[in-house]
C-alpha positions as CSV (number, residue, x, y, z in Angstrom):
1,M,-2.1,45.1,17.9
2,F,0.3,42.4,16.1
3,E,4.1,42.6,15.2
4,R,3.9,44.0,11.6
5,F,4.6,41.0,9.0
6,G,5.7,38.6,11.9
7,G,5.3,34.9,11.5
8,G,1.8,34.9,13.3
9,D,0.5,37.7,10.5
10,L,1.6,35.4,7.8
11,V,0.0,32.3,9.1
12,I,-3.4,34.7,9.4
13,V,-3.0,36.1,6.0
14,A,-2.4,32.3,4.2
15,A,-5.4,30.9,6.2
16,V,-7.5,33.5,4.9
17,I,-6.3,33.1,1.5
18,A,-7.1,29.3,1.5
19,S,-10.5,29.5,3.2
20,T,-11.4,32.2,0.4
21,F,-9.6,30.0,-2.3
22,F,-11.6,26.9,-1.5
23,V,-15.2,28.6,-1.0
24,G,-14.5,30.6,-4.5
25,F,-15.4,27.1,-6.1
26,G,-19.1,28.0,-5.7
27,G,-18.8,31.5,-7.0
28,G,-17.3,30.6,-10.1
29,V,-18.9,27.0,-10.7
30,I,-22.3,28.5,-11.9
31,F,-21.2,31.0,-14.6
32,P,-20.3,28.5,-17.4
33,I,-23.2,26.0,-16.6
34,L,-26.2,28.6,-16.0
35,P,-26.7,30.5,-19.3
36,N,-26.9,27.1,-21.1
37,L,-28.6,25.3,-18.4
38,G,-31.2,27.9,-18.4
39,V,-32.6,26.7,-21.9
40,V,-32.8,23.1,-20.6
41,L,-34.4,24.4,-17.5
42,G,-37.3,26.7,-19.2
43,I,-35.2,29.7,-17.6
44,S,-35.7,32.9,-19.4
45,P,-32.4,34.8,-20.2
46,F,-33.7,37.7,-18.2
47,V,-34.1,35.2,-15.2
48,V,-30.9,33.8,-15.7
49,G,-29.4,37.3,-15.5
50,L,-31.3,37.8,-12.5
51,I,-29.9,34.6,-10.8
52,L,-26.4,35.4,-12.0
53,S,-27.0,38.8,-9.8
54,A,-29.1,37.8,-7.2
55,N,-26.0,37.4,-4.7
56,R,-24.8,41.0,-5.7
57,F,-28.4,42.3,-4.9
58,A,-28.3,40.5,-1.8
59,R,-25.0,42.0,-0.8
60,L,-26.4,45.5,-1.6
61,V,-28.3,44.7,1.5
62,A,-26.0,42.7,3.4
63,N,-22.6,44.6,3.0
64,A,-23.1,47.7,5.2
65,P,-24.6,45.6,8.0
66,A,-21.7,43.0,7.8
67,G,-19.0,45.9,7.9
68,I,-20.6,47.2,11.0
69,I,-20.9,43.8,12.7
70,V,-17.0,43.2,11.9
71,D,-16.4,46.6,13.6
72,R,-18.6,45.7,16.6
73,I,-17.7,42.2,17.2
74,G,-14.5,41.6,15.5
75,T,-13.4,39.6,12.4
76,R,-13.3,35.9,13.4
77,T,-16.9,35.0,14.1
78,P,-18.2,37.0,10.7
79,F,-15.6,35.2,8.5
80,V,-16.2,31.9,9.8
81,V,-20.5,32.1,9.7
82,G,-20.1,33.8,6.2
83,L,-18.0,30.8,4.9
84,A,-20.5,28.4,6.2
85,I,-23.2,30.4,4.7
86,Q,-21.7,30.1,1.4
87,G,-20.9,26.4,1.8
88,A,-24.9,25.8,2.3
89,A,-25.8,28.3,-0.7
90,T,-23.7,25.9,-3.1
91,A,-25.6,22.9,-1.9
92,G,-28.4,24.8,-3.0
93,Y,-27.6,24.7,-6.6
94,I,-27.7,20.8,-6.2
95,V,-31.4,21.0,-5.0
96,A,-32.4,23.6,-7.7
97,V,-31.5,21.3,-10.8
98,N,-33.1,18.6,-9.1
99,S,-36.5,20.8,-8.6
100,G,-39.6,21.3,-10.0
101,I,-38.9,25.1,-9.5
102,P,-35.2,25.5,-10.3
103,A,-35.5,29.3,-10.9
104,A,-36.9,30.1,-7.5
105,W,-33.8,27.4,-5.8
106,F,-31.3,29.0,-7.9
107,I,-32.3,32.6,-6.8
108,I,-32.8,31.5,-2.9
109,A,-29.2,30.0,-2.9
110,R,-27.6,33.0,-4.8
111,I,-29.2,35.4,-2.6
112,A,-27.7,33.2,0.5
113,W,-24.4,32.9,-1.2
114,G,-24.4,36.8,-1.3
115,G,-25.0,37.3,2.5
116,G,-22.4,34.8,3.5
117,S,-19.7,36.5,1.3
118,A,-21.0,40.0,2.7
119,L,-19.6,38.9,5.8
120,V,-16.6,37.0,4.3
121,F,-15.2,40.2,2.4
122,A,-15.9,42.6,5.1
123,A,-13.9,40.4,7.6
124,A,-11.3,39.1,5.5
125,F,-10.4,42.7,4.1
126,T,-10.5,43.8,7.6
127,I,-8.0,41.2,8.9
128,A,-5.6,42.4,6.2
129,S,-6.1,46.0,7.1
130,D,-5.7,45.0,11.3
131,V,-2.1,42.8,10.3
132,S,-0.5,45.3,8.3
133,D,1.1,48.9,8.1
134,G,1.7,51.3,5.5
135,D,4.6,49.3,4.0
136,T,2.6,46.1,3.7
137,L,-0.6,47.0,3.3
138,G,-0.7,46.8,-0.4
139,T,0.7,43.4,-0.8
140,N,-1.4,42.1,2.2
141,M,-4.7,43.4,0.4
142,G,-3.4,41.8,-2.8
143,L,-2.7,38.4,-1.1
144,I,-6.3,38.5,0.7
145,R,-8.1,39.9,-2.5
146,G,-5.9,37.1,-4.7
147,G,-7.3,34.6,-2.4
148,V,-10.8,35.7,-2.7
149,I,-11.0,35.6,-6.3
150,F,-8.4,32.9,-7.0
151,G,-10.9,30.0,-6.3
152,F,-13.3,31.6,-9.0
153,P,-11.1,30.0,-11.6
154,A,-11.1,26.5,-10.2
155,G,-15.2,26.9,-10.0
156,L,-15.2,28.1,-13.7
157,V,-12.9,25.0,-14.8
158,V,-15.2,22.8,-12.4
159,G,-18.3,24.3,-13.6
160,G,-17.1,24.0,-17.8
161,I,-15.4,20.8,-17.6
162,V,-16.5,18.7,-15.0
163,S,-20.1,19.3,-16.0
164,E,-19.3,18.5,-19.8
165,F,-17.6,15.3,-18.9
166,Y,-19.4,14.3,-15.7
167,G,-22.8,16.4,-15.6
168,T,-23.7,19.3,-13.9
169,V,-25.0,17.7,-10.4
170,A,-21.1,16.2,-10.2
171,A,-19.8,19.8,-10.7
172,F,-21.8,21.3,-7.9
173,V,-21.1,18.8,-5.4
174,V,-17.5,19.1,-6.0
175,A,-18.0,22.7,-5.4
176,T,-19.9,22.2,-2.1
177,V,-17.4,19.8,-0.6
178,F,-14.7,22.3,-1.1
179,A,-17.0,25.3,0.4
180,L,-17.3,23.0,3.6
181,I,-13.5,22.4,4.2
182,A,-13.1,26.3,3.8
183,S,-15.7,26.9,6.6
184,L,-13.9,24.2,8.7
185,L,-10.3,25.7,7.9
186,A,-11.5,29.1,9.1
187,Y,-12.8,27.8,12.2
188,V,-9.6,26.2,13.1
189,V,-7.2,28.3,12.2
190,V,-8.2,31.8,11.6
191,P,-8.1,34.0,15.0
192,E,-9.3,37.1,16.0
193,T,-7.8,40.5,14.9
194,H,-9.9,43.2,15.0
195,V,-10.6,45.6,18.1
196,E,-14.3,45.8,18.9
197,G,-15.8,49.2,18.1
198,D,-19.0,50.6,19.4
199,P,-21.5,47.9,20.8
200,E,-24.2,50.5,20.8
201,R,-24.2,51.2,17.3
202,S,-27.4,50.1,15.0
203,I,-27.0,48.1,12.2
204,K,-28.7,49.1,9.0
205,P,-28.5,48.1,5.4
206,W,-28.3,51.8,4.3
207,D,-25.8,52.6,6.9
208,V,-22.8,53.2,4.4
209,D,-19.6,55.2,5.0
210,T,-20.2,58.2,3.0
211,S,-16.7,59.8,3.2
212,L,-15.1,60.9,0.4
213,P,-12.4,58.1,0.0
214,A,-14.9,55.5,0.5
215,V,-17.2,56.9,-2.3
216,T,-14.8,57.9,-4.7
217,I,-13.0,54.3,-4.5
218,G,-16.2,52.4,-4.4
219,L,-17.1,54.2,-7.9
220,V,-14.1,53.2,-9.3
221,N,-15.1,49.6,-8.0
222,F,-18.2,49.9,-9.6
223,A,-17.2,50.7,-12.8
224,V,-14.8,47.8,-13.1
225,L,-17.0,45.2,-11.9
226,F,-19.7,46.2,-14.0
227,A,-17.4,45.5,-17.0
228,Y,-15.7,42.6,-15.9
229,I,-17.9,40.4,-13.8
230,G,-21.4,42.3,-14.6
231,V,-20.8,42.0,-18.7
232,L,-17.9,40.1,-19.5
233,F,-18.5,37.1,-17.3
234,A,-22.3,37.0,-18.2
235,T,-22.1,37.1,-21.8
236,L,-18.7,35.3,-22.6
237,V,-20.6,31.9,-23.0
238,L,-23.1,33.6,-25.7
239,F,-20.0,35.5,-27.6
240,L,-18.2,32.3,-28.1
241,E,-21.3,30.2,-29.4
242,A,-22.3,33.1,-31.7
243,N,-18.6,33.5,-33.1
244,D,-18.3,29.7,-33.1
245,L,-15.1,29.9,-30.9
246,G,-13.9,27.1,-28.7
247,V,-10.7,25.7,-27.4
248,F,-9.5,22.1,-26.8
249,G,-12.3,20.5,-28.5
250,L,-14.8,21.8,-25.7
251,N,-18.2,23.5,-26.7
252,A,-19.0,27.4,-25.7
253,Q,-19.8,26.1,-22.1
254,G,-16.3,24.5,-21.6
255,S,-14.6,27.1,-23.6
256,S,-16.2,29.8,-21.7
257,G,-14.9,28.5,-18.3
258,A,-11.4,28.2,-19.8
259,F,-11.2,32.0,-21.1
260,M,-13.0,33.1,-17.8
261,A,-10.4,31.3,-15.8
262,I,-7.6,33.0,-17.8
263,T,-8.9,36.4,-16.9
264,V,-9.3,35.1,-13.1
265,V,-5.7,33.8,-13.2
266,A,-4.4,36.8,-14.5
267,A,-6.2,39.0,-12.2
268,A,-5.1,37.1,-9.1
269,V,-1.4,37.5,-10.1
270,F,-1.7,41.1,-10.8
271,M,-3.6,41.8,-7.6
272,L,-0.4,40.7,-5.6
273,L,1.8,42.5,-8.1
274,G,-0.2,45.8,-7.9
275,G,-0.2,45.7,-4.5
276,Y,3.4,45.2,-4.1
277,I,4.5,47.9,-6.5
278,S,2.3,50.3,-4.5
279,D,3.7,49.5,-1.5
280,R,7.5,49.8,-3.1
281,R,6.7,53.1,-4.8
282,G,5.1,54.4,-1.5
283,S,1.9,55.7,-3.6
284,R,-1.1,54.1,-5.2
285,M,-2.1,56.2,-7.6
286,P,0.7,55.2,-10.6
287,A,-0.2,51.7,-10.5
288,L,-4.1,52.3,-10.2
289,V,-4.2,54.5,-13.1
290,V,-1.7,52.3,-15.2
291,F,-3.7,49.0,-14.6
292,L,-7.4,51.1,-15.4
293,V,-5.8,51.8,-18.9
294,V,-4.9,48.3,-19.2
295,T,-8.3,47.1,-18.3
296,F,-9.6,49.7,-21.1
297,I,-7.5,48.4,-23.7
298,G,-8.0,44.8,-23.0
299,L,-11.9,45.3,-23.3
300,V,-11.6,47.5,-26.7
301,L,-9.5,44.0,-27.9
302,F,-12.1,42.0,-26.7
303,A,-14.8,43.8,-28.6
304,F,-12.8,43.3,-31.7
305,A,-11.5,39.5,-31.2
306,E,-12.2,37.4,-34.1
307,T,-9.6,34.4,-33.2
308,I,-8.7,32.4,-30.3
309,L,-5.3,34.1,-30.2
310,S,-6.9,37.7,-30.1
311,L,-9.2,36.7,-27.5
312,T,-6.9,35.3,-25.4
313,V,-4.6,38.4,-25.5
314,A,-7.9,40.6,-24.6
315,C,-8.8,38.3,-21.6
316,L,-5.2,38.5,-20.0
317,L,-5.3,42.3,-20.7
318,I,-8.8,42.5,-18.9
319,G,-7.6,40.0,-16.0
320,A,-4.4,41.9,-15.4
321,G,-6.1,45.3,-15.4
322,Q,-8.8,44.4,-13.2
323,G,-6.5,42.5,-10.5
324,G,-3.8,45.0,-10.7
325,T,-6.4,47.6,-9.9
326,S,-7.8,45.7,-7.2
327,G,-4.8,45.5,-4.9
328,P,-3.9,49.0,-4.9
329,L,-7.7,49.9,-4.5
330,M,-8.2,48.2,-1.4
331,A,-5.1,49.7,-0.1
332,L,-5.7,53.2,-0.8
333,L,-8.9,52.5,1.2
334,G,-6.9,51.4,4.2
335,D,-4.6,54.3,3.8
336,L,-7.4,56.6,4.1
337,T,-9.6,54.8,6.4
338,P,-9.5,55.0,10.1
339,E,-8.8,51.4,11.5
340,D,-11.7,51.2,13.7
341,R,-14.0,52.1,11.0
342,M,-12.4,49.7,8.1
343,G,-14.9,47.1,8.0
344,R,-17.8,49.8,7.5
345,A,-15.5,51.2,4.5
346,V,-15.3,47.4,3.1
347,G,-18.6,47.2,3.2
348,T,-19.4,50.4,1.4
349,N,-16.8,49.7,-1.2
350,N,-18.5,46.4,-1.7
351,V,-21.9,48.0,-1.9
352,F,-20.7,49.8,-5.2
353,G,-19.1,46.9,-6.4
354,D,-22.1,44.9,-5.9
355,I,-24.4,47.2,-8.0
356,G,-21.7,47.3,-11.1
357,G,-21.9,43.5,-11.1
358,G,-25.6,43.2,-10.3
359,L,-26.5,45.4,-12.8
360,G,-24.2,44.0,-15.4
361,P,-26.0,41.0,-16.5
362,M,-29.5,42.5,-15.8
363,V,-28.2,45.2,-18.7
364,S,-25.9,43.5,-20.9
365,L,-27.9,40.2,-21.9
366,P,-31.0,42.1,-22.9
367,L,-28.9,44.7,-24.7
368,I,-27.0,42.2,-26.8
369,D,-30.1,40.6,-28.0
370,L,-30.9,44.3,-29.4
371,V,-27.8,45.7,-30.5
372,G,-25.3,42.7,-30.5
373,F,-22.0,42.4,-28.8
374,F,-19.7,45.3,-30.2
375,P,-21.8,48.4,-29.0
376,V,-22.0,46.8,-25.6
377,Y,-18.5,45.9,-25.1
378,I,-17.0,49.0,-26.5
379,A,-19.4,51.0,-23.8
380,C,-17.6,49.1,-21.0
381,A,-14.1,49.8,-22.3
382,V,-15.1,53.4,-21.5
383,L,-16.0,52.9,-17.9
384,P,-12.5,52.5,-16.3
385,L,-11.2,55.4,-17.9
386,L,-14.1,57.5,-16.4
387,A,-13.3,55.9,-13.1
388,G,-9.9,56.7,-13.4
389,V,-10.7,60.6,-13.8
390,A,-13.0,60.4,-10.9
391,L,-10.5,58.6,-8.7
392,L,-7.5,61.5,-9.7
393,F,-9.9,64.2,-8.5
394,G,-11.3,62.3,-5.7
395,V,-8.0,62.0,-4.1
396,R,-6.6,65.4,-5.0
397,R,-9.5,66.7,-2.9
398,E,-9.2,64.4,0.0
399,T,-5.3,65.0,0.1
400,G,-4.5,67.9,-1.7
401,K,-2.4,65.8,-4.3
402,F,-3.0,63.7,-7.5
403,V,-0.3,61.3,-6.4
404,P,-0.1,60.9,-2.3
405,R,2.6,59.3,-0.6
406,V,1.7,56.4,1.4
407,D,2.0,57.2,5.3
408,G,3.0,54.4,7.2
409,D,0.8,55.8,10.2
410,R,-3.1,54.8,9.6
411,P,-5.7,57.8,10.0
412,T,-6.8,58.1,13.9
413,A,-10.6,57.8,14.2
414,G,-12.6,60.3,12.6
415,T,-10.2,61.5,10.3
416,A,-11.6,60.4,7.5
417,D,-15.1,62.1,7.8
C-alpha cells in the first residue's frame, strides 16, 4: 500500500490535517453565537439546543453509509465531497441570519454540515489507518484527530470575538471562506489511499459494525462527547452569564469562545501526545485510563468553579482528558479492526459519539433550567469513569487481557467479528 511513514505518507497526513483544520471553523463558529443570538431571533432554548445538535442527529443517519462508501469506493472522493458540503452548510448560516425563518435555515444548514462531516470523518480516519502500522497508528490518529478538532477553537474565537466587534454575519462569512479553502486544498493534494471493498454491498443508515471492539469503543466515545461537546459547550455561555464571569473585558458570548478554545487547544495537543504515548508504550489502555480519569477530575472542578483561574484549570483538564483519550481510542479501533472494514468501524464509532453530542444539548439545557448547573455537571463527571470500566471489560473479553499489547500486524478480514 504505502511505505510506512515515508515522505508521501507525511504529506498525506499534513494535507488532511490542513483541510480539516480550515473546515473546522464552521463547526465552532456557531457555538458562542447562537445561544445569545437565539433570543434576538426569537428562537426558544429548546430549538437552540436542537440546532446545535442537528448536525449530530444527521450524522446518526449518515455515519454508517459514509463508512460503507469509503470502504467501497475509497477515501479521496468522500473526503473532498464532504468538505465541499460543509463549506456550503457554513454559508447557510449567513442565509439563516437574514431570513424570516432563521430557525429553519439553521437546522437545514446544520443537517447538511452533519452529512458532510460524516464523509469527512470516515475518510480522514481511514486515511490515517491506511498509511500507518502498529508503531505509528496512535501518532497518526492523534494527528488526524487533532486536525479535525483544531479548527474548532479557531471557529470559537471567530464566533465569540469577530461577532462582537464586526457582527455575526462577518463571522459566518470568514468561516465560509475558510471552509471553501479546505475543500480546494483537499481536491488538489489528497490522493486515494484505500483499497476498494465489496462493490455490491448495500448502503443503509442502520448497517453499523456490531463487533465488540466497535461497540465498546463507541460507548466510550458516547460518554466523553456527551459531557464535553453535548453539555459543556452547549451550556458554557449560560454558565458564564449566570456567574458573571468574563475575560479580557468580553461579555459572556466572547468569553465562552475563549474558554471553549482553551479546552479544544488542550484537546488537540493531547490528542497527539496520547497517541504518541500509546505507540511508545506498546499499549493503548494505560493512556486511555489515565486520560478518562483526567476528564472526570476536570468536570468535577468545573462544577465547583467560581473564579476565572479555577475555570481555566478545569477547562484545561477537560480538554486534556478528552484529547488524550481520543487519539489512543481511535488507534485501538484500528488495532482491533480489519483494514478492509475500517471505514465502517469509524462510521459506527461516530454514530455513538453523535448520539452523545446530540443528546447533550437537548437534555442539559432544559435540565439546567430545572435543577441548575451543579447537578448536571457532576452527573456528567461520572460518565468517563463508567466508560473506563466498560472499556476495560470490553477489551478483556475481546483480547483476553486488560492491557493488550499493540501488534504491528493489522487483523485480517473478518477477525474482528
